[in-house]
N, C-alpha and C positions, 0 to 999 in steps of 0.2 A: 905082792898081794896074793892072797889065797885065790886059786882059780874059781872057786865057787863065788867068792865075793866079787871078783871081776865080772863074772857072768851075771850076777844079780844086779849089779850097778848098770851093766850094759843093757839088760832087759828093761830096767826102769827108765833108763835114758830114752830108749826107743818109745816107750809108752808116753812119757812126758813130751817128747819131741813131736810125736804124732798128734797129741791133743793140742799142743801149742800151734802147730801148723794148721790143723783143722779149724780151730775156732778163733785164732788171733790173726795169723798171717794171711789167710785166705780172705781177700777183701771183698766180701759180698755185703751189699747194703740192702737190708730187708725193710721194705716199706709195707706197713700193714694195710693201708687203704689202697685204692687203685693208684698205680704209679703214673698213669696217664694224666697230664695236666688238664683238669676240668675246673669249672667255676663253682660258685656257691649259690645258696638261696633256696628256700623251700618252694617258691613258685617254679623255678627252673628245674629243680630235681623232681617235682611232681609231674613235670612233662617229660620225664626220662632224660633230662639234660639236653633236650633239643631246643637250644635257646640262642644260638648264634644269629639267627634271622629274626628273633623276637626282641630280646635284649632291651626290655622297656622298664627295668627298675634299676636301683643303684648297684646291684650285683653285676650289671653289664660290664663294669670295669674288669671283671674276671672272665667274662665270656667274650664280649665284643664291645670295646669301649665306645665305638661309634653310636651305639644305641642309647648312651647316656643323654643324648640331645633330646630324647623323647620325654625326659623329666621336665615338667613345666613349673614346679614349685620347689623351694628349698625343702629338704627333708633329711631326717636321720633314720638309720635302720640298723638292726642288729640281727644276727642269726646264731642260734645255739644248735649244736649237733650232739647226738648221742650215737656212738658207734659200737657195734658188737660183731665178733667174729668167732665162728666155730669151725674146727678143722678135724676131720677124721682121716687118719693116714694108715697105709699099709706098706709093707716092704717085703719083697721077694728074698732079699739078702739077709735082713735083720728083723725077723718076726717079733723079737722081744721089744722092738721099738714101736710097735703098732699101738695106737691109742687115739684118744680124743682130747683136744685142748680147746678152751674157750676163753675169751677175754672181752672186756667192754670198757669204754671210757666216754666221758662227756667233756665238752669244752666250748668256749666261745669260738665260733667258726668264721664270723664275718662281722665287721662294724664299719659304717660309712657315714659321711656327711656330704651332702650335695648342694651346690648353689648354682642355679641357672641365671644367666644374664644376657644382655645384648651389648654388642660393641661393633662399630662400623656397619650397623644395620644387619648384623649376623647374629643368629641365636648361638650361644655358647654355653658351656657348663664346665665347672671344675668340681672335682670330688676328692676326698681323702679317704682311703680305704685301708682296712686291716683284714688280712685273710690267713687262716691256717690252711696252707696248701697241701701238706702231706702229714699223715699220722703214722707214727712209728711204734705205737704201743702194742706189745706182744707179751705173752706169758706162756711158756712152753715147758712141759715135763715129758721125759721119755726115758726108757731103760735102754742100756747098751751093754753088750758083753764083749770084753776085750780078750781075744784068743791069742795066747802066747805059747807056741808049741803045743804041749799037752796040758798046759795050765790055762785057767780062765779067771779073769777078774770081772765081777758083776758091778755095774755102775748105774746110778740114777742121776740123770743130768737135768738141771733146771736152768733155763735161759729166760731172762727178762729184759725187755727193751721198752724204753719210754722216751717220750719227747715228740717233737714235730718241727716242721719247717714253716715259718711264717713270714709274711711280707707286710711292709707298710708301702702303700701304693697310691701316690697322687695320680689323678687321671684328668684328661681334658678332651672335649669333643666340640666340634663346630659343624653348623649346617651350611654346607657349601652352596647348595641349591635347595629349592623346596622339596626335592626328591632324593638328594644325596647327602649323607652325613659321613664324617670321618672322625676318628678318635685315637687316642694313645694312652697307655698306662705305663708308668715307670715303677717297677718293682724293686724295693730295697729289702734285701734279705740280710738283716742284721739283728744283733742282740738289743733291740730297742725296748721290747716288753718281755723281759726274761730271756732265758737261754734259747737261742735259735739253733737247734741241733738235736742230737739224741744221745742216749746213754745205754750201754749194754752191760748186763751183769750175768755172769756165768758161774755155776757151781757144779762140780763133779766130785763124786766120792767113791771111786772104785775100791773094791776090797775082794780078797780071795786068797789063793795059795800060789806061791811061786817056788818051785822045787821043794814042795812039802813044807814051806814056811808061810804062816799067815802074814798078810800085809794089808794095811789100811792106808789109803792115800786120800789126799784132798787137793783139789785144784780150784782156785777162784780167780776170776779176773773182773775188773771193771774198766770199761772202755768208754771214754767220753769224747764226743765229736762236736765241734762248733763250726757252723756253716755260715759263710757270708759271701755276698755277691750282688750283682745288679743285672736286670734284663728288662725287656719292654714287650708290650703287646701293641700291635697296630691293627685297626679294624675299619671296615666300611659297612654302611647299610644303604641299600638302594631300594627305594619304594618304586617298583616297576609300574604298578598301577594300584587301584584300590583293593585288589585281591592278593597280589604277590609282592613279597618283600625278600630280597636277597641280601645276605650278609656274609662277610668273610673276615677271618682273623689270622694273624701271624704272630706267634710267640717266639721270640728270638732265643737262640742258643747262647750260652754264656759259660765262663769258667769261674767256678766258685773256689774260694779259699777254705780249706778244711783243716782245722787244728785238732789233733788227736792226742789224748793223754791216756796211757794204759798203765794200770796197776795189776801185776800178776803175782800170785802167791801159790806155792805148792809145798806139800809136805808128804813124807812117807814114813810109816812106822812099822817095825817088825817086832812083834811082842815076844818072840822066842829067840831072838838074836841079840847080841851085845848092842849097846846104844850107838856105837859108831856106824852100824848099818843103817840107822835112821837118819834122815836129813830133811832140811827145808830150805827154800830159797825164795827170794823176792826180787821182782823186776819192776822198775818204773821207766817208762819209755814215753818220750814226747816227740811228736812229728808234725811237720807242716806239709800238707798235701794239696793237690789241686783236683777238682772234680769237674769234668766237662759235662754240662747239662745239655740235653738234646733240644733242638727246636721242634716246634709243632705248628701245624696250620690246619684250618678247617673252613668249610663253607656250609651255610645253612639257608634253607628256604622255608619261609613262613607263608601259609595260605590262609587267608581270612575268608571263609565261606559266607559268613554273616557277622552281624554285630555280636552274636552269641558264641560262635564256634570258630576257633583257630586251630590249625594243625601245623606241625613243623617237622622238618627232618634235617639232621646234621651229619656230615661225614668229615672225619678228622684223621690226620696222620701224624705220628710222632717218630722222629728219626733216632731210634734207640742205638743204632750203630755208632753214633757220636758220643754215647755215654761212656766216658773213660775216666778211670782214677789213676793219677800219677803220684807216686810216693816221692819222698825227698831225694831218693837216689835216682829218680828218673824212670823207674820201672812202671810200666803201664799195664793195668788189668781192667777187665770188664766187670763192673760191680754186679751185673746180672748173674754171672757164672762164677766169679772169683778166680777165673783163669787168666793167664797172660793174654793181652790183646791179640797177639799174633796166632794164638792157638785156637781161638773160637771166633764165631761170628754171631751177631745178633741182628735180626731183621726188624724193620719198622713195624709198628702196629697200626691198624686201621680201625677206628671206632665208628659205629653207625648208631644214631639215636633217633627215635621216632616218638613223637608225643602230641598231645592235644589238650585243649582247654575249652570247656563249655560253661557259659555263664547263664545261671538262672537269675534273670533280672526281675526283681520284685519292686513294689512301690517304694519301699524305704531302704532297700539294701540289695546287694548283688552277691549271690553265692556261687563261687567257682567250683567246678569239678575237673580235676586234671588226672591224666594217666599217661604212661609211656612205657616203652620197651627199648632195650639197647643191647648192642654187642660191644664189649669192652675188654678186649684181650690184653694179657700181660706179656711183656717181653720175656723171652727165654732163649736158650741156646738153639740155634738153627731155625726154629719156627716158634711163633707166639703160642701161648697157652690160651685156650678158649674160655672166656668168661661171658656170661649173659646176665640180664637182669630186667626188672620191671619196677614200676613205681606208681603211686597214687598220691593225690594231695587235694587239699581244699583250703578254705579260709573264710574270713568275714571282715567287714568294715564297720567301724563304729566311729562316727564323726571324722576326726582327722587321723584316726589310728587304723592301720591295716595289719591284720594278723594272718599268716599263712602257715600251714604245716604240711609235711610230706613224709612218706615212708618209702624207702628204697630197699629192694632185695636183690643182691648180686651173688652169683654162685659160679663155681667151676668144678666140674667132675673129672676125676682122674688127672689132676694137674700136679705140678711140682709142689711138694709140701714144705713145711718149715723145718723138718729134721735135716738140717744142712749137712752135706758131706757124706750121706749114706746112700750109695747107689741103689737104684730100683725102688726108691720111695715115691709113692704117689698119694694124693690126698683128694678128698671131697671137701670143698671150702664153701661156707655160707657166710655172707656178710649182711648185716642189717644196719641201716642208717636212718635215723629220724632227725629231721630238721624242722625247727620252728623259727619263723621270721616275724619280726615286728617292725613296722615302718610308720613313722609319724611325719605328716605334712605340716609345714608352718603356714 
C-alpha cells in the first residue's frame, strides 16, 4: 500500500476510534432532572420538597408511604409536570465548544388511586401509583476542532436524549397506634406504559484537510436502553404531640437489568482522491448489562405552629458510591464519571430541604400559600456538585376537587456541563419545573 494511503487510513482510524470511545464506550448515564430520588406533587414541591414529615396526600407513596394513613376518603389524583433546562458552558481547553443549550418537555408525572379502610380495628390504606421518577430529555449542540498534527477538522456535534424511568407502585400503610404509622411502597420499573428507559442520538460531521486533501466525514449513532427492576420504600410517621411530627424513609438499593441496542454508522469521503480512499461502515451491537442503583434514606420534621401555619425540614442522603454499571463482560464502571470503578470514587450526596405552608382560611374556601428552599447537590467525581433552589406554590378547593400548582427553580454555578469528555468544561445550569396537581375526593 502507498505510504500516504497507509498514513491517511491510520489517521482516520484514530479519529473514528476516538469518537467511538468518547461517545459510545464511555458509559456515562446523563439524567436531565435531579438524579437524587425525590417524590412528586405540587403541594410537596411548593414546600421545597420538605415533605417526609408531612406526607398527607396521595404522593406520600413517593415521599414517605406511612403518611398515606392520613387520607380519610377514597381519592384519585394526577400531577402534570413541565420541565425546562438552560445551560451555558465554558472550556479552558476547547473554547470553540462554548455556548448555550436549552430544552423543555412536559409529561404526566404522577397518577394515583387511594382507598382507606379498617381491618382488625386498625386504620389501613392501599394505593396504586404511577410516577415518572427520572427525566432524560436533553438537546445539545456544540462545535469541536479535531487537531491531527498540523491539520484540523472542524466539527459540529448534536446530541439528543429522550425518555425517562417510570414506576408502577402499589403502596400500603397501617396505623399501629394513634400516634405511630408505618407504610411501604413496592416500585415496579417495567415497560408497562410505554418504553421504560432512554434513547440517545448522536450526529457528528467533521470536515477539513488531511495532508492537503479535503475530507468530509459523518458519524451517527442511536443507542437505546431499556431499564427494568424492583425496589421498595419503607417509612414511618410519629406524631410526637400536637405540634411536632417526625417522619423517616428508607429507599432500598437494587440491581436493574439494562438492555442496550446500538446502531453506529460512519462514512468518510475524499473529493480529490480515487474512490477507494473513501469508505463507510455500520455496526449493530446488543448487550445485556446490570445497573446497581443506590439506596437513600431521609428524616423529616414537621412543626405545626397553628391551624394555619406548618413548617418542615428534611435531610436526606443518597449512597452514590454504590451506583455501578456492569457490562456483559463483567467490566464495572461508574456511570457518573464513565471511568472504571477502580479508578474513581463518588461520594454520597446530602440534601437539605426547608419549607412551609400558610393557610388563609375563608368562610367558603381555604387558600394555601407555600414556599421553600433547598440544597440538592449532584454526584460527581471526588466531591458533589453544588445545586440550590427555591419554590413557591398555591392552590384552591372547589367542592370535592382540590387543585395545586408549584414552580421550582434549581441552579448550579460552575458545575460539570453536558459537553461530555472535554476536560476543563464548566457550566452554569438553570432548571425550571412547573407542577400542577388535581385531586378528587369520593
